[in-house]
C-alpha positions as a printed NumPy array, in Angstrom:
array([[110.466,  55.921,  75.94 ],
       [107.656,  57.994,  73.923],
       [108.624,  61.578,  73.004],
       [106.513,  64.556,  73.606],
       [106.678,  67.367,  71.515],
       [105.001,  70.962,  72.021],
       [102.416,  72.106,  69.739],
       [100.224,  75.373,  69.247],
       [ 97.095,  74.87 ,  67.965],
       [ 95.157,  77.858,  67.12 ],
       [ 91.503,  78.266,  65.201],
       [ 89.472,  80.17 ,  63.615],
       [ 85.881,  78.962,  63.265],
       [ 83.148,  80.533,  61.411],
       [ 80.096,  78.738,  63.258],
       [ 79.011,  79.068,  66.824],
       [ 78.556,  75.646,  67.385],
       [ 81.651,  74.163,  65.846],
       [ 83.49 ,  76.868,  67.921],
       [ 82.104,  75.741,  71.043],
       [ 83.198,  71.809,  69.677],
       [ 86.617,  73.005,  68.898],
       [ 87.099,  74.914,  72.066],
       [ 86.124,  71.505,  74.189],
       [ 88.639,  69.606,  71.908],
       [ 91.124,  71.949,  72.29 ],
       [ 90.829,  71.841,  76.196],
       [ 90.96 ,  67.881,  75.955],
       [ 94.498,  68.151,  74.303],
       [ 96.098,  71.194,  75.834],
       [ 95.791,  74.405,  77.619],
       [ 94.402,  77.449,  76.879],
       [ 97.105,  80.652,  76.014],
       [ 94.255,  82.802,  74.6  ],
       [ 91.05 ,  82.244,  73.2  ],
       [ 91.329,  80.447,  70.445],
       [ 94.929,  79.85 ,  71.216],
       [ 96.291,  76.543,  72.814],
       [ 99.307,  74.908,  73.749],
       [ 99.662,  70.925,  73.625],
       [102.225,  68.383,  74.736],
       [101.593,  65.374,  72.666],
       [103.01 ,  62.179,  71.702],
       [103.203,  61.33 ,  67.856],
       [ 99.909,  59.367,  68.12 ],
       [ 98.02 ,  62.056,  70.008],
       [ 98.981,  64.674,  67.564],
       [ 97.633,  62.368,  64.869],
       [ 94.306,  61.717,  66.755],
       [ 94.099,  65.318,  67.188],
       [ 94.322,  66.164,  63.62 ],
       [ 91.646,  63.355,  62.53 ],
       [ 89.211,  64.915,  65.154],
       [ 89.854,  68.271,  63.907],
       [ 89.246,  67.357,  60.393],
       [ 85.976,  65.45 ,  61.258],
       [ 84.78 ,  68.744,  63.031],
       [ 85.631,  71.807,  60.857],
       [ 84.078,  72.833,  57.601],
       [ 87.207,  73.65 ,  55.594],
       [ 85.497,  76.245,  53.427],
       [ 84.809,  78.433,  56.41 ],
       [ 87.291,  77.45 ,  59.082],
       [ 90.845,  77.124,  59.729],
       [ 93.177,  75.144,  62.417],
       [ 96.567,  75.254,  62.662],
       [ 98.812,  72.744,  64.386],
       [102.628,  74.301,  64.776],
       [105.064,  72.151,  66.173],
       [107.222,  73.985,  68.495],
       [109.723,  71.231,  69.22 ],
       [110.835,  68.241,  71.742],
       [109.729,  68.216,  75.331],
       [111.646,  66.056,  77.982],
       [108.931,  65.506,  80.184],
       [105.232,  67.188,  80.977],
       [106.323,  68.539,  84.51 ],
       [109.336,  70.059,  83.682],
       [108.487,  71.904,  80.172],
       [108.234,  75.762,  80.554],
       [106.651,  77.088,  77.193],
       [109.297,  79.327,  75.249],
       [106.959,  82.328,  75.231],
       [107.318,  85.657,  76.471],
       [103.585,  87.382,  77.465],
       [103.43 ,  91.118,  77.25 ],
       [100.397,  92.731,  79.123],
       [ 98.031,  90.841,  81.213],
       [ 98.756,  87.858,  82.228],
       [ 95.531,  85.801,  83.361],
       [ 93.803,  83.83 ,  80.62 ],
       [ 90.346,  85.666,  80.294],
       [ 87.242,  83.433,  81.329],
       [ 85.001,  82.605,  78.41 ],
       [ 82.451,  85.186,  77.928],
       [ 78.525,  84.099,  78.328],
       [ 75.711,  85.339,  77.371],
       [ 73.587,  88.071,  78.996],
       [ 69.799,  87.855,  78.759],
       [ 68.264,  90.839,  79.553]])
């Protein structure tokens, strides 16, 4: 049995193009908690693949990505994130540009 681990993926990306690419990558590996914070349930090899893709995407001088291991997970279906949300419970839709 392949063990799953839960991770918090958080990023601060300086460039708009890289930011869009990072959000797309984060959505491929996890689900959003806030604008630039995702929860990911990953096997070890997926975690390594995520880190490699992040390395190829960011500029180390301008950007920062944190992958925080928050522990093992029995299975994807029954896992409940160990968190407390205070305030608005929904995840806001991404803002889009308005052309006037």
